[in-house]
N, C-alpha and C positions, 0 to 999 in steps of 0.2 A: 468508518473513519477515513478521512483523507489527509495525507501529509503533503508537505511541500516538496518540490522537485529536488532541492538540494539535499534534503534528508533522504529521499529515495536513492539518489546517486551515492550518498555516503553508505547506506545500507548495502547496496550492490557492490561497492568497492571493497568494503570490509569483508564481505562474504566471499567474493570471488578472488580477490588479489591477496588479501592478508590471511585468508583461511579461518577467520573468526567464526565461532559458533553463533547460532541464532540467539542463544541465551546471553552470550557475552555482548553481542551487538545491542540487545534490548537493554541490558544494564548500562552500557556505555552511553547510549542515547536517551535513556529514560522513557522508553516507549514499550508497549505491550509486545510480548513474544509472538502473539498471534499476528500482530501487524507486521513484525519483522518476517515471519514465515511467509505471509502473503506476498510481500515484496521481494523476498529472496527467490521465490519460485518464478517470479517474472510474469505470472499470469495476470497481474493487474498493475497498471501504471497510473500515477496520480493525475496525469493531465487528460485522461480519457473520461468522457462522460459516462455515468453509471447506467444510463438508460432512462426509460420512462418511469413515471411515478406510480403507475398502476391504476390511476383514476380513469374511469370510463367517461367519455364525452357524452353529454346529453344531446339527444336529438330534439330539436325544437321544430314543431310543425305548425 
């Protein structure tokens, strides 16, 4: 799931500056706790591409 940048910034602000728990942030914004956890850790940002799709390219000879 990907979220918008403004929601990401709000999650980070509430967690770092206001000291809200991940559960409180999830309730406040109406999103999954797992999503809040992922963005609170900072390991993933919504504006980065997720990578390749995993499909193999066919070789046409």
